[in-house]
C-alpha positions in Angstrom: 44.0 -6.8 -30.3 43.6 -7.6 -33.6 40.2 -8.8 -33.7 39.4 -5.5 -31.7 40.7 -3.3 -34.1 38.7 -5.3 -37.0 35.6 -5.0 -35.0 35.6 -1.5 -34.7 36.7 -0.8 -38.5 33.8 -3.0 -39.8 31.7 -0.8 -37.0 32.3 2.7 -38.5 32.3 1.5 -42.0 28.4 0.5 -41.9 28.2 2.8 -39.4 29.3 6.1 -41.3 26.3 8.5 -43.2 26.8 10.8 -45.2 24.5 13.7 -47.1 25.6 11.6 -50.2 24.2 8.4 -48.7 21.0 10.2 -48.1 19.1 10.5 -52.4 15.7 11.7 -50.6 15.5 15.2 -51.9 12.8 17.8 -50.1 10.1 18.6 -53.6 7.8 21.0 -52.7 4.9 21.2 -55.0 2.0 23.6 -55.9 -0.6 21.2 -55.2 0.3 19.8 -51.6 -2.4 18.0 -49.2 -1.9 15.6 -46.0 -2.1 12.1 -46.1 -5.7 12.4 -44.7 -6.8 14.3 -47.3 -5.6 12.4 -50.2 -7.2 9.2 -48.3 -10.6 11.1 -48.2 -10.0 11.9 -52.5 -8.8 8.9 -54.1 -9.4 5.5 -53.6 -7.8 2.5 -52.2 -5.4 1.9 -55.2 -5.5 5.3 -56.5 -3.7 6.3 -52.8 -1.5 3.1 -53.0 0.1 4.0 -56.2 -0.2 8.0 -56.1 1.1 8.0 -52.1 2.6 5.1 -51.4 4.4 4.4 -55.1 2.6 0.9 -55.1 2.6 -1.0 -58.2 -0.7 -2.0 -59.5 -0.6 -5.6 -61.0 0.4 -6.2 -64.7 -2.6 -6.5 -67.0 -5.1 -5.2 -65.0 -5.7 -1.7 -66.2 -8.8 -1.1 -68.4 -6.1 2.0 -69.6 -3.8 -0.7 -71.2 -5.4 -1.1 -74.2 -6.8 2.0 -74.5 -5.6 3.3 -78.0 -8.4 6.0 -78.4 -7.4 10.1 -79.3 -6.6 11.7 -75.9 -4.5 13.0 -72.8 -4.3 10.9 -70.0 -4.9 13.1 -67.1 -3.4 12.5 -63.2 -6.0 10.9 -61.3 -4.8 12.8 -58.6 -4.8 16.5 -59.5 -6.4 16.3 -62.9 -2.7 17.7 -64.8 -2.0 16.7 -68.6 0.6 14.1 -68.5 0.5 12.0 -71.2 -0.9 12.5 -75.2 -2.5 9.5 -76.5 -0.5 9.6 -79.8 2.7 9.0 -77.7 1.1 5.6 -76.2 2.2 2.3 -77.7 1.8 -1.5 -76.7 5.3 -2.9 -74.8 4.0 -6.0 -73.5 4.3 -5.2 -70.2 1.5 -5.1 -69.1 1.1 -1.4 -68.1 0.1 1.6 -70.2 3.4 2.9 -72.1 4.2 5.9 -73.5 7.3 6.9 -75.6 6.9 10.9 -74.2 5.5 13.1 -71.7 4.1 16.4 -71.8 6.8 18.5 -71.1 6.5 19.9 -67.4 4.2 17.8 -66.3 6.0 15.0 -65.0 9.2 15.0 -62.9 11.9 12.2 -62.8 13.5 11.3 -59.7 15.6 8.1 -58.3 13.5 4.9 -56.5 15.8 2.3 -54.9 13.2 0.2 -53.1 13.6 -3.1 -54.6 17.9 -3.1 -54.2 18.5 -1.2 -57.8 18.3 1.7 -59.0 15.3 2.6 -61.5 13.9 6.0 -62.8 10.7 7.2 -61.3 8.2 9.3 -62.3 5.7 11.6 -60.8 3.6 14.4 -61.0 4.6 17.4 -60.9 1.9 19.0 -59.7 1.1 17.1 -56.6 4.1 14.7 -56.6 2.1 11.4 -57.2 3.8 8.3 -58.2 3.2 7.3 -61.4 5.5 5.0 -62.3 9.0 4.3 -64.1 10.9 5.3 -67.1 13.8 2.6 -69.3 15.7 2.8 -72.0 14.0 0.2 -73.9 11.0 1.7 -75.7 10.7 2.4 -79.5 14.1 3.1 -81.3 12.5 4.9 -83.6 11.1 7.9 -81.7 12.3 8.8 -77.8 13.9 5.3 -77.0 12.0 5.8 -73.9 9.6 3.3 -72.5 7.3 5.5 -69.6 6.1 3.2 -67.3 3.1 4.2 -65.7 0.2 2.6 -63.1 -2.9 3.4 -64.8 -4.8 3.6 -61.7 -2.5 6.9 -61.4 -4.5 7.8 -64.7 -7.8 9.3 -65.9 -8.1 9.4 -69.7 -10.3 11.9 -71.4 -11.0 11.2 -74.8 -10.0 14.1 -77.6 -13.8 15.1 -77.9 -14.3 16.5 -74.0 
C-alpha cells in the first residue's frame, strides 16, 4: 500500500502544471509575418537565428570586429538597435554592446539550455538577437549585450 501511495504522489508531483510554470508570454509586434514570409525574405542563417532563436558560431560574423561609426539595425525589419559607440570587444566571438537604443530592444526569459538567461529580441518584429549578461564594462552599464551578427545589418554614419 505504501508503494502505491508513493507512486500516486510521485505521479501527481511530476504531472502538475500551473500557469506559474508557463513562462511563454504571448507578445504582439508591429511587424508580424508568417514563417513562410520570413523564410522568403531572410537567408537561411538569418531565419535560424531571428525566427528560431538559433546561435551563430562564435567568431564567424564580420561584424564582430566592425568598429566604424554607425548604427546596427535588425536584419529582419531594419529597426535601429545598437549604436557603434556602445560596441566593445568582449572576446566572446559575438558583437557585444553595453547599451541598446531605448525602446527598440525587448527582453524575455530563455530557459532552453537548462538555466535562465535574459533573451533579447527586436521590439518591432520579435526577431531573436541574443542575450544580455551582467559582465560588461563596469565603467559604463556593466551589461554585455551578446548579439548574433547575422541578426544585424550595419549602417555607417555617412548613410
